[in-house]
C-alpha positions as CSV (number, residue, x, y, z in Angstrom):
1,M,104.9,85.7,113.8
2,N,103.2,86.4,110.5
3,R,105.4,87.4,107.6
4,I,104.2,90.1,105.3
5,K,103.8,88.6,101.8
6,L,103.8,90.7,98.7
7,R,103.4,90.3,95.0
8,T,104.0,92.3,91.9
9,W,103.7,91.8,88.1
10,Y,107.1,91.2,86.5
11,E,106.9,92.5,82.9
12,K,110.1,90.7,81.7
13,S,108.7,87.2,82.5
14,Q,105.0,88.1,82.3
15,T,104.3,86.5,85.7
16,W,103.5,87.4,89.2
17,V,106.5,87.4,91.6
18,Y,105.7,86.6,95.2
19,F,108.0,87.4,98.1
20,T,108.2,88.4,101.8
21,I,109.8,91.6,103.1
22,G,112.8,89.5,104.3
23,Q,113.4,88.2,100.8
24,F,113.1,91.6,99.3
25,L,115.9,92.8,101.6
26,D,118.1,89.7,100.9
27,N,121.4,90.6,99.1
28,E,121.2,87.6,96.8
29,A,117.8,88.7,95.4
30,Q,118.6,92.4,95.1
31,A,119.0,92.3,91.3
32,I,115.5,91.1,90.5
33,Y,113.9,93.2,93.2
34,S,115.7,96.3,92.1
35,D,114.4,95.6,88.6
36,L,110.9,95.3,89.9
37,C,111.2,98.6,91.7
38,L,112.5,100.3,88.5
39,Q,109.7,99.0,86.4
40,G,107.3,101.0,88.6
41,T,104.6,98.4,89.1
42,P,102.8,98.4,92.4
43,F,103.3,95.8,95.1
44,Y,100.2,94.2,96.6
45,Q,99.9,92.8,100.1
46,Y,98.5,89.4,101.0
47,I,95.4,90.0,103.1
48,G,95.6,86.9,105.2
49,F,93.2,84.4,103.7
50,E,92.5,82.2,100.7
51,D,89.6,82.0,98.3
52,K,87.4,78.9,97.9
53,N,90.0,77.3,95.6
54,G,92.8,77.8,98.1
55,K,94.4,80.7,96.2
56,E,95.9,83.4,98.4
57,V,94.0,86.7,98.2
58,F,96.0,89.9,97.7
59,E,94.8,93.5,97.8
60,Y,93.2,94.6,94.5
61,D,92.2,91.0,93.6
62,I,88.8,90.9,91.9
63,E,86.3,88.4,93.3
64,K,83.0,87.1,92.2
65,G,81.0,86.5,95.4
66,Y,78.3,84.2,96.5
67,D,75.8,86.7,95.1
68,N,77.6,86.9,91.7
69,K,78.6,90.5,92.3
70,V,82.1,91.5,91.1
71,R,84.1,93.4,93.7
72,Y,87.7,94.0,94.6
73,F,89.6,93.8,97.8
74,C,91.3,97.0,99.2
75,W,92.5,98.6,102.4
76,H,90.3,101.3,103.7
77,F,91.5,103.3,106.8
78,N,92.2,100.4,109.2
79,R,90.5,97.4,107.6
80,W,90.2,95.2,104.5
81,I,87.0,95.8,102.5
82,L,85.3,94.8,99.3
83,R,84.2,97.7,97.0
84,D,81.4,97.1,94.5
85,K,80.3,98.8,91.3
86,K,78.3,101.4,93.2
87,G,81.2,102.3,95.5
88,R,79.6,100.4,98.4
89,M,82.0,99.0,100.9
90,E,81.7,95.7,102.8
91,E,84.1,95.0,105.7
92,I,85.7,91.6,105.6
93,N,87.5,89.4,108.0
94,K,88.9,85.9,108.2
95,M,85.8,84.3,109.7
96,W,83.5,86.1,107.2
97,A,85.8,85.1,104.3
98,D,85.8,81.4,105.3
99,Y,82.0,81.4,105.5
100,L,81.3,83.2,102.2
101,K,84.1,81.5,100.2
102,Y,85.0,84.2,97.7
103,E,86.4,83.2,94.3
104,I,89.3,85.3,92.8
105,I,88.7,85.9,89.1
106,G,91.5,88.4,88.4
107,S,93.3,91.5,89.6
108,V,92.7,95.2,89.1
109,D,95.9,95.8,87.0
110,R,95.9,92.6,85.0
111,N,92.1,92.3,84.3
112,P,90.6,95.8,84.2
113,E,87.8,94.6,81.9
114,L,86.3,92.7,84.9
115,L,85.7,96.0,86.6
116,K,83.6,97.5,83.9
117,G,81.3,100.0,85.7
118,V,83.1,99.7,89.1
119,N,83.8,103.0,90.8
120,R,87.5,102.7,91.3
121,I,88.0,105.8,93.5
122,D,90.7,104.3,95.7
123,I,93.0,102.9,93.0
């Protein structure tokens, strides 16, 4: 069984906090997770694969692809996609991701300057 992994930015420590749904519901961790919910930052889901450097990819991560285009990962209807500067969508899957070897260069909320000119209609 795959566990749903999430992450969020924790302002107090200026770091990403990673956890599973089970950890989120654990009584011992309630204080920090309650704090995360109160700060109002979004939670991002792990999309199931790693970039070419072995880094886990989460929704709204920004990637620089094999073609040097900057795109971001997001959920669209029932699938993971990459959205580019012109709003074009490219469906992705594990096999395709392993072949293309994306490289994560930032995230939508922490590095908005990387998306200059990207049509962010779904954010």
